[in-house]
LOPATOR-308819 format. One line per 10 residues: number of its first residue (from 1); for each residue x, y, z of N, C-alpha, C. Coordinates in nm, 2 decimals, padded with zeros to 4 digits, m for minus. Example, Ala and Ser with C-alpha at 12.3 -4.5 7.8 and 13.67 -1.06 7.14 Angstrom:
REM residues 2
1) 01.32,m00.57,00.78,01.23,m00.45,00.78,01.32,m00.33,00.78  01.28,m00.22,00.71,01.37,m00.11,00.71,01.29,00.00,00.79;
***
This chain:
REM residues 246
1) 00.08,m00.12,00.01,00.00,00.01,00.00,00.09,00.14,m00.01  00.22,00.11,m00.02,00.31,00.23,m00.03,00.30,00.31,00.10  00.28,00.25,00.21,00.28,00.32,00.33,00.14,00.38,00.36  00.05,00.37,00.30,m00.08,00.42,00.33,m00.16,00.34,00.42  m00.23,00.39,00.49,m00.32,00.33,00.59,m00.46,00.27,00.52  m00.47,00.14,00.52,m00.56,00.08,00.42,m00.71,00.12,00.48  m00.72,00.14,00.61,m00.85,00.19,00.68,m00.89,00.32,00.63  m00.78,00.42,00.64,m00.80,00.55,00.58,m00.85,00.55,00.45  m00.78,00.48,00.36,m00.82,00.47,00.21,m00.97,00.42,00.21  m01.02,00.32,00.28,m01.14,00.26,00.26,m01.23,00.37,00.31;
11) m01.22,00.43,00.41,m01.29,00.57,00.47,m01.31,00.65,00.35  m01.21,00.69,00.29,m01.20,00.79,00.19,m01.29,00.75,00.08  m01.27,00.62,00.02,m01.35,00.59,m00.09,m01.50,00.57,m00.04  m01.53,00.54,00.08,m01.66,00.55,00.13,m01.73,00.68,00.11  m01.67,00.78,00.16,m01.71,00.92,00.17,m01.73,00.96,00.03  m01.63,00.94,m00.06,m01.65,00.98,m00.22,m01.78,00.91,m00.26  m01.79,00.79,m00.24,m01.91,00.73,m00.29,m02.03,00.77,m00.24  m02.04,00.81,m00.11,m02.17,00.85,m00.04,m02.20,00.99,m00.10  m02.09,01.08,m00.14,m02.12,01.20,m00.18,m02.16,01.21,m00.34  m02.16,01.08,m00.40,m02.20,01.07,m00.54,m02.10,01.06,m00.64;
21) m01.96,01.05,m00.60,m01.86,01.03,m00.70,m01.86,00.89,m00.75  m01.86,00.88,m00.88,m01.88,00.77,m00.96,m01.73,00.69,m00.98  m01.63,00.77,m01.01,m01.49,00.70,m01.05,m01.38,00.80,m01.00  m01.28,00.76,m00.99,m01.16,00.84,m00.97,m01.05,00.83,m01.08  m00.96,00.91,m01.11,m00.87,00.90,m01.22,m00.74,00.84,m01.13  m00.68,00.76,m01.21,m00.55,00.69,m01.17,m00.45,00.73,m01.28  m00.34,00.77,m01.21,m00.24,00.83,m01.31,m00.19,00.71,m01.40  m00.19,00.74,m01.54,m00.15,00.66,m01.64,m00.25,00.57,m01.69  m00.37,00.56,m01.63,m00.46,00.46,m01.65,m00.60,00.53,m01.68  m00.69,00.46,m01.73,m00.84,00.50,m01.74,m00.90,00.51,m01.59;
31) m01.01,00.58,m01.59,m01.08,00.59,m01.47,m01.13,00.46,m01.42  m01.10,00.44,m01.27,m01.14,00.31,m01.21,m01.25,00.33,m01.12  m01.35,00.23,m01.11,m01.46,00.24,m01.02,m01.42,00.26,m00.88  m01.50,00.30,m00.80,m01.47,00.32,m00.65,m01.46,00.18,m00.58  m01.50,00.08,m00.63,m01.48,m00.05,m00.57,m01.33,m00.09,m00.57  m01.25,m00.03,m00.68,m01.12,m00.08,m00.69,m01.03,m00.02,m00.58  m00.92,m00.06,m00.50,m00.84,00.00,m00.40,m00.75,00.09,m00.45  m00.80,00.20,m00.51,m00.71,00.30,m00.56,m00.73,00.44,m00.49  m00.64,00.52,m00.49,m00.67,00.66,m00.43,m00.61,00.75,m00.54  m00.69,00.86,m00.55,m00.66,00.97,m00.66,m00.50,01.02,m00.62;
41) m00.42,01.02,m00.73,m00.29,01.09,m00.74,m00.30,01.22,m00.77  m00.32,01.32,m00.69,m00.33,01.46,m00.73,m00.25,01.53,m00.66  m00.21,01.66,m00.71,m00.14,01.76,m00.63,m00.22,01.80,m00.52  m00.15,01.85,m00.42,m00.21,01.92,m00.30,m00.30,02.03,m00.34  m00.41,02.04,m00.27,m00.51,02.15,m00.31,m00.44,02.30,m00.29  m00.47,02.37,m00.38,m00.42,02.51,m00.39,m00.51,02.60,m00.29  m00.46,02.66,m00.18,m00.53,02.73,m00.09,m00.49,02.86,m00.09  m00.57,02.96,m00.05,m00.56,03.11,m00.05,m00.46,03.13,00.07  m00.37,03.23,00.06,m00.28,03.26,00.17,m00.36,03.29,00.30  m00.31,03.25,00.41,m00.36,03.27,00.52,m00.38,03.42,00.57;
51) m00.51,03.46,00.62,m00.52,03.60,00.66,m00.42,03.64,00.77  m00.38,03.77,00.77,m00.29,03.79,00.89,m00.36,03.77,01.02  m00.27,03.74,01.12,m00.32,03.71,01.25,m00.42,03.81,01.31  m00.38,03.94,01.29,m00.46,04.06,01.34,m00.60,04.04,01.28  m00.61,04.03,01.16,m00.73,04.03,01.06,m00.81,03.91,01.11  m00.75,03.80,01.14,m00.83,03.66,01.17,m00.89,03.72,01.32  m00.80,03.76,01.41,m00.85,03.80,01.55,m00.99,03.89,01.54  m00.96,03.99,01.44,m01.07,04.09,01.43,m01.20,04.03,01.38  m01.18,03.94,01.31,m01.30,03.85,01.24,m01.37,03.77,01.36  m01.29,03.71,01.44,m01.33,03.63,01.54,m01.42,03.72,01.64;
61) m01.35,03.82,01.66,m01.42,03.92,01.76,m01.56,03.99,01.70  m01.56,04.00,01.58,m01.68,04.06,01.51,m01.78,03.96,01.52  m01.74,03.83,01.48,m01.84,03.72,01.48,m01.89,03.68,01.63  m01.82,03.71,01.73,m01.86,03.67,01.85,m01.96,03.80,01.88  m01.94,03.89,01.86,m02.05,03.99,01.90,m02.17,03.98,01.81  m02.16,03.95,01.68,m02.28,03.91,01.60,m02.35,03.78,01.67  m02.28,03.70,01.71,m02.34,03.56,01.76,m02.43,03.59,01.87  m02.38,03.69,01.98,m02.45,03.72,02.10,m02.57,03.81,02.05  m02.58,03.90,01.94,m02.69,03.95,01.89,m02.79,03.86,01.85  m02.75,03.75,01.78,m02.83,03.63,01.75,m02.90,03.56,01.86;
71) m02.83,03.55,01.96,m02.87,03.47,02.09,m02.98,03.56,02.15  m02.96,03.69,02.15,m03.06,03.79,02.21,m03.19,03.81,02.13  m03.18,03.77,02.01,m03.27,03.81,01.90,m03.42,03.76,01.93  m03.52,03.83,01.91,m03.66,03.78,01.93,m03.74,03.84,01.83  m03.69,03.88,01.71,m03.76,03.94,01.61,m03.89,03.86,01.55  m03.85,03.71,01.55,m03.97,03.62,01.52,m04.02,03.56,01.65  m04.12,03.61,01.69,m04.18,03.57,01.80,m04.21,03.41,01.81  m04.26,03.36,01.72,m04.28,03.21,01.71,m04.15,03.13,01.72  m04.04,03.17,01.64,m03.93,03.10,01.64,m03.84,03.13,01.78  m03.85,03.23,01.84,m03.77,03.26,01.96,m03.84,03.20,02.08;
81) m03.97,03.16,02.07,m04.05,03.09,02.17,m04.04,02.95,02.16  m03.99,02.89,02.05,m03.99,02.76,02.04,m03.86,02.69,02.03  m03.76,02.78,02.00,m03.62,02.72,02.00,m03.56,02.67,02.12  m03.47,02.57,02.11,m03.40,02.55,02.23,m03.27,02.64,02.24  m03.22,02.68,02.13,m03.09,02.75,02.12,m03.09,02.81,01.98  m03.02,02.91,01.95,m03.00,02.97,01.82,m02.88,02.89,01.76  m02.86,02.89,01.63,m02.76,02.81,01.57,m02.68,02.91,01.47  m02.60,02.96,01.51,m02.52,03.08,01.45,m02.42,03.04,01.33  m02.34,02.97,01.33,m02.26,02.92,01.23,m02.11,02.85,01.28  m02.05,02.79,01.19,m01.94,02.74,01.27,m01.82,02.73,01.14;
91) m01.70,02.73,01.17,m01.61,02.70,01.08,m01.48,02.80,01.08  m01.42,02.82,00.98,m01.29,02.91,00.97,m01.36,03.06,00.98  m01.31,03.15,01.03,m01.35,03.29,01.03,m01.29,03.36,00.89  m01.20,03.29,00.84,m01.13,03.35,00.71,m01.14,03.25,00.59  m01.25,03.18,00.60,m01.27,03.08,00.49,m01.29,03.12,00.35  m01.23,03.05,00.26,m01.25,03.08,00.11,m01.39,03.05,00.07  m01.45,02.94,00.14,m01.56,02.88,00.08,m01.67,02.87,00.20  m01.80,02.93,00.18,m01.90,02.90,00.28,m02.00,02.82,00.22  m02.06,02.73,00.30,m02.17,02.66,00.26,m02.29,02.72,00.32  m02.39,02.75,00.24,m02.51,02.83,00.29,m02.64,02.74,00.29;
101) m02.70,02.70,00.41,m02.83,02.62,00.40,m02.94,02.70,00.44  m03.04,02.63,00.48,m03.18,02.67,00.50,m03.21,02.72,00.64  m03.21,02.61,00.72,m03.26,02.66,00.87,m03.21,02.53,00.94  m03.20,02.56,01.09,m03.17,02.44,01.16,m03.28,02.33,01.19  m03.23,02.20,01.20,m03.34,02.10,01.22,m03.34,02.06,01.37  m03.39,01.95,01.41,m03.41,01.92,01.55,m03.26,01.89,01.60  m03.17,01.81,01.54,m03.02,01.79,01.60,m02.97,01.94,01.59  m02.97,02.02,01.51,m02.89,02.14,01.51,m02.95,02.23,01.63  m03.09,02.23,01.63,m03.15,02.31,01.76,m03.11,02.24,01.89  m03.08,02.12,01.90,m03.04,02.07,02.02,m02.88,02.09,02.03;
111) m02.79,02.09,01.94,m02.66,02.11,01.96,m02.59,02.24,01.94  m02.68,02.33,01.88,m02.63,02.46,01.84,m02.54,02.47,01.73  m02.51,02.37,01.66,m02.43,02.38,01.54,m02.49,02.33,01.42  m02.48,02.40,01.30,m02.55,02.37,01.18,m02.50,02.24,01.12  m02.59,02.18,01.05,m02.55,02.05,00.98,m02.48,01.94,01.05  m02.55,01.90,01.16,m02.50,01.79,01.24,m02.58,01.65,01.23  m02.70,01.66,01.17,m02.77,01.54,01.16,m02.73,01.47,01.04  m02.84,01.39,00.98,m02.80,01.31,00.86,m02.76,01.39,00.74  m02.83,01.50,00.73,m02.79,01.59,00.61,m02.66,01.64,00.64  m02.63,01.67,00.76,m02.51,01.73,00.79,m02.39,01.64,00.77;
121) m02.42,01.50,00.80,m02.32,01.40,00.76,m02.28,01.38,00.63  m02.39,01.39,00.55,m02.37,01.38,00.40,m02.30,01.51,00.35  m02.32,01.61,00.41,m02.26,01.74,00.37,m02.11,01.71,00.39  m02.07,01.67,00.52,m01.94,01.64,00.54,m01.86,01.56,00.44  m01.95,01.45,00.41,m01.87,01.37,00.29,m01.88,01.44,00.16  m01.95,01.53,00.11,m01.94,01.60,00.00,m01.82,01.69,00.02  m01.81,01.76,00.12,m01.69,01.85,00.16,m01.56,01.77,00.12  m01.55,01.65,00.20,m01.44,01.57,00.19,m01.40,01.53,00.05  m01.52,01.49,m00.01,m01.50,01.46,m00.16,m01.44,01.57,m00.25  m01.45,01.69,m00.20,m01.39,01.80,m00.27,m01.25,01.83,m00.22;
131) m01.20,01.75,m00.14,m01.06,01.77,m00.09,m01.02,01.87,00.01  m01.15,01.88,00.08,m01.15,01.98,00.19,m01.19,01.91,00.32  m01.20,01.98,00.42,m01.26,01.93,00.55,m01.35,02.04,00.60  m01.43,02.01,00.71,m01.53,02.11,00.75,m01.44,02.21,00.82  m01.32,02.19,00.87,m01.23,02.29,00.94,m01.18,02.40,00.81  m01.19,02.36,00.71,m01.15,02.45,00.60,m01.25,02.56,00.54  m01.38,02.51,00.58,m01.49,02.60,00.53,m01.57,02.66,00.65  m01.65,02.75,00.60,m01.76,02.79,00.71,m01.90,02.76,00.68  m01.99,02.72,00.78,m02.10,02.67,00.74,m02.23,02.75,00.81  m02.33,02.79,00.74,m02.42,02.86,00.81,m02.56,02.86,00.75;
141) m02.66,02.91,00.80,m02.80,02.89,00.75,m02.87,03.03,00.72  m02.95,03.04,00.65,m03.05,03.14,00.63,m03.11,03.18,00.77  m03.18,03.09,00.84,m03.24,03.12,00.97,m03.14,03.06,01.07  m03.14,03.14,01.19,m03.06,03.10,01.29,m03.13,03.02,01.41  m03.27,03.01,01.39,m03.36,02.94,01.45,m03.44,02.82,01.39  m03.48,02.71,01.47,m03.54,02.62,01.40,m03.69,02.64,01.37  m03.75,02.64,01.26,m03.89,02.65,01.23,m03.96,02.53,01.29  m04.08,02.57,01.36,m04.16,02.43,01.41,m04.17,02.34,01.30  m04.15,02.20,01.33,m04.20,02.09,01.25,m04.09,02.10,01.14  m03.98,02.17,01.14,m03.89,02.19,01.02,m03.95,02.24,00.89;
151) m04.06,02.33,00.92,m04.12,02.38,00.79,m04.04,02.48,00.72  m04.06,02.52,00.60,m03.99,02.60,00.51,m04.00,02.75,00.58  m03.89,02.82,00.58,m03.89,02.95,00.66,m03.98,03.06,00.57  m04.05,03.14,00.65,m04.15,03.22,00.60,m04.07,03.35,00.56  m04.11,03.42,00.45,m04.06,03.55,00.39,m04.02,03.65,00.51  m04.11,03.66,00.60,m04.08,03.75,00.70,m03.96,03.71,00.80  m03.95,03.56,00.82,m03.84,03.52,00.90,m03.72,03.54,00.83  m03.71,03.52,00.70,m03.59,03.54,00.61,m03.55,03.70,00.63  m03.65,03.76,00.62,m03.61,03.92,00.62,m03.56,03.97,00.75  m03.62,03.89,00.86,m03.55,03.93,01.01,m03.42,03.87,01.02;
161) m03.38,03.77,00.96,m03.25,03.71,00.97,m03.13,03.77,00.88  m03.19,03.83,00.76,m03.11,03.87,00.65,m02.99,03.94,00.71  m03.00,04.05,00.79,m02.90,04.12,00.85,m02.80,04.05,00.90  m02.84,03.95,00.96,m02.74,03.86,01.03,m02.63,03.77,00.94  m02.70,03.71,00.85,m02.62,03.64,00.75,m02.56,03.72,00.65  m02.59,03.85,00.62,m02.52,03.94,00.54,m02.41,03.98,00.60  m02.41,04.00,00.74,m02.31,04.06,00.82,m02.20,03.93,00.83  m02.26,03.81,00.86,m02.16,03.70,00.85,m02.07,03.70,00.73  m02.14,03.70,00.61,m02.06,03.69,00.49,m01.98,03.81,00.48  m01.99,03.94,00.52,m01.91,04.05,00.52,m01.79,04.05,00.60;
171) m01.81,03.98,00.73,m01.71,03.96,00.82,m01.60,03.85,00.76  m01.65,03.73,00.72,m01.57,03.63,00.66,m01.50,03.66,00.53  m01.58,03.74,00.45,m01.53,03.79,00.31,m01.49,03.67,00.24  m01.59,03.55,00.21,m01.54,03.45,00.15,m01.52,03.47,00.01  m01.44,03.39,m00.06,m01.42,03.41,m00.22,m01.55,03.33,m00.29  m01.59,03.23,m00.22,m01.70,03.15,m00.28,m01.81,03.11,m00.18  m01.93,03.11,m00.23,m02.04,03.08,m00.14,m02.14,02.97,m00.22  m02.16,02.86,m00.17,m02.23,02.74,m00.22,m02.38,02.74,m00.13  m02.46,02.77,m00.22,m02.60,02.77,m00.16,m02.67,02.64,m00.18  m02.71,02.58,m00.06,m02.77,02.44,m00.06,m02.92,02.46,m00.05;
181) m02.97,02.43,m00.16,m03.12,02.42,m00.18,m03.18,02.56,m00.22  m03.31,02.54,m00.25,m03.39,02.67,m00.29,m03.39,02.77,m00.21  m03.42,02.74,m00.07,m03.44,02.86,00.03,m03.31,02.94,00.04  m03.21,02.88,00.05,m03.05,02.95,00.05,m03.03,03.03,m00.06  m03.07,02.97,m00.20,m03.02,03.01,m00.32,m03.12,03.15,m00.34  m03.25,03.11,m00.32,m03.34,03.23,m00.33,m03.34,03.35,m00.23  m03.30,03.31,m00.12,m03.27,03.41,m00.01,m03.15,03.48,m00.03  m03.03,03.43,m00.09,m02.91,03.50,m00.10,m02.92,03.58,m00.22  m02.97,03.53,m00.33,m03.00,03.59,m00.48,m03.11,03.68,m00.48  m03.20,03.67,m00.39,m03.32,03.76,m00.40,m03.39,03.72,m00.54;
191) m03.42,03.59,m00.56,m03.48,03.56,m00.68,m03.59,03.46,m00.65  m03.67,03.44,m00.75,m03.78,03.33,m00.74,m03.76,03.21,m00.82  m03.65,03.22,m00.88,m03.62,03.10,m00.98,m03.59,02.97,m00.91  m03.63,02.86,m00.94,m03.62,02.72,m00.86,m03.48,02.70,m00.87  m03.44,02.59,m00.77,m03.30,02.56,m00.78,m03.26,02.48,m00.91  m03.33,02.41,m00.97,m03.30,02.34,m01.10,m03.25,02.42,m01.19  m03.31,02.55,m01.20,m03.27,02.67,m01.30,m03.15,02.74,m01.26  m03.11,02.74,m01.13,m03.00,02.81,m01.08,m02.87,02.71,m01.09  m02.88,02.60,m01.09,m02.77,02.50,m01.10,m02.68,02.54,m01.22  m02.56,02.50,m01.20,m02.46,02.51,m01.32,m02.43,02.64,m01.37;
201) m02.48,02.74,m01.29,m02.45,02.90,m01.33,m02.36,02.94,m01.22  m02.31,03.06,m01.25,m02.23,03.14,m01.13,m02.29,03.27,m01.12  m02.30,03.31,m01.00,m02.38,03.45,m00.95,m02.25,03.51,m00.88  m02.30,03.65,m00.83,m02.21,03.71,m00.75,m02.30,03.78,m00.61  m02.23,03.77,m00.50,m02.29,03.82,m00.39,m02.18,03.88,m00.32  m02.18,04.05,m00.33,m02.06,04.12,m00.29,m01.94,04.09,m00.37  m01.84,04.04,m00.30,m01.72,04.00,m00.38,m01.71,03.86,m00.40  m01.81,03.78,m00.35,m01.80,03.63,m00.36,m01.88,03.58,m00.49  m01.81,03.48,m00.53,m01.87,03.41,m00.64,m01.97,03.29,m00.60  m02.08,03.28,m00.64,m02.18,03.20,m00.57,m02.24,03.09,m00.69;
211) m02.24,02.95,m00.62,m02.28,02.85,m00.70,m02.40,02.78,m00.61  m02.50,02.73,m00.69,m02.63,02.67,m00.61,m02.61,02.50,m00.65  m02.68,02.44,m00.56,m02.69,02.30,m00.58,m02.79,02.26,m00.47  m02.82,02.12,m00.50,m02.95,02.07,m00.41,m02.90,02.06,m00.26  m02.99,02.07,m00.16,m02.96,02.05,m00.03,m02.94,01.90,m00.01  m02.84,01.87,00.10,m02.80,01.72,00.13,m02.93,01.68,00.17  m03.02,01.72,00.24,m03.15,01.66,00.28,m03.24,01.60,00.17  m03.24,01.67,00.06,m03.29,01.64,m00.09,m03.23,01.51,m00.13  m03.09,01.51,m00.11,m03.03,01.39,m00.16,m03.06,01.29,m00.08  m03.10,01.28,00.04,m03.14,01.18,00.12,m03.27,01.11,00.08;
221) m03.36,01.20,00.02,m03.47,01.15,m00.03,m03.47,01.10,m00.18  m03.37,01.17,m00.25,m03.35,01.14,m00.39,m03.21,01.11,m00.42  m03.16,00.99,m00.38,m03.00,00.97,m00.38,m02.96,00.98,m00.55  m03.04,00.96,m00.64,m03.00,00.99,m00.78,m02.96,01.11,m00.82  m02.98,01.23,m00.74,m02.95,01.35,m00.77,m02.81,01.39,m00.71  m02.75,01.29,m00.63,m02.62,01.30,m00.60,m02.52,01.34,m00.72  m02.56,01.27,m00.84,m02.45,01.29,m00.96,m02.47,01.45,m00.99  m02.57,01.50,m00.98,m02.59,01.64,m01.02,m02.51,01.72,m00.92  m02.53,01.70,m00.78,m02.45,01.76,m00.69,m02.30,01.77,m00.71  m02.26,01.64,m00.76,m02.10,01.61,m00.78,m02.07,01.70,m00.90;
231) m02.15,01.71,m01.00,m02.12,01.79,m01.13,m02.10,01.94,m01.08  m02.20,01.98,m00.98,m02.17,02.13,m00.93,m02.05,02.14,m00.85  m02.02,02.05,m00.78,m01.89,02.05,m00.68,m01.76,02.04,m00.78  m01.77,01.97,m00.89,m01.67,01.98,m00.99,m01.65,02.12,m01.05  m01.75,02.19,m01.07,m01.75,02.32,m01.12,m01.69,02.41,m01.02  m01.72,02.39,m00.88,m01.67,02.46,m00.78,m01.52,02.45,m00.74  m01.48,02.33,m00.76,m01.34,02.29,m00.73,m01.25,02.34,m00.86  m01.31,02.34,m00.98,m01.22,02.40,m01.08,m01.20,02.56,m01.06  m01.31,02.62,m01.02,m01.30,02.75,m01.02,m01.22,02.79,m00.89  m01.20,02.71,m00.78,m01.13,02.74,m00.67,m00.98,02.69,m00.69;
241) m00.96,02.61,m00.81,m00.82,02.58,m00.82,m00.79,02.44,m00.76  m00.89,02.38,m00.73,m00.86,02.25,m00.63,m00.85,02.13,m00.76  m00.79,02.04,m00.73,m00.79,01.91,m00.81,m00.93,01.86,m00.84  m00.96,01.82,m00.95,m01.09,01.76,m00.99,m01.09,01.64,m01.04  m01.15,01.54,m00.94,m01.15,01.40,m01.00,m01.25,01.39,m01.09  m01.26,01.29,m01.19,m01.35,01.26,m01.28,m01.49,01.21,m01.22;
***
């Protein structure tokens, strides 16, 4: 195995398969299916230069202040009255890439962290398939409180939370934003176009380049759509300068 950990290789291949990757390139050969014991031979991912320590510290402080404002928020009476806690966001304060979802679910409401349930576990596998980790990115939602019964956020609720997520993006200043699902895409881009029509195209939000794809919870109900998400992730990786498996 050339010094590689067989268990780590197996876990890597399983993550790629769960994320919808169908094959991996092997140097000097045609693509091989995921069942074969191979690992992609790619150059290390290109990453942006780290932000100066003082700049990162300033972002951490700004996000901490904003987090407390979210904790204290009662703009949405129903959500403030039914939440266990607010769910602000998690990740690198200077991340190049942010993943932007809809709203917390039951698991997120209990833990205070976005994307920790089944959909979150799938998102982690998608991130890993992109040669990144959750520690490399920032993850946040449109709403900071769980809607009762996990219903779709109401327009007034999105409007009440808009200043929070806009200030998060302004503080982090990502180069790229990946919108997960209809609510996130329509809220950020302020459009009524469905997610199917937004996929495969690039948009702008401030200085960030925006790509849209299906929400991981949709993939749990419709596994065949994983291949579409993988197509979107390949577009994202190419734009970011990351190695793109086939």
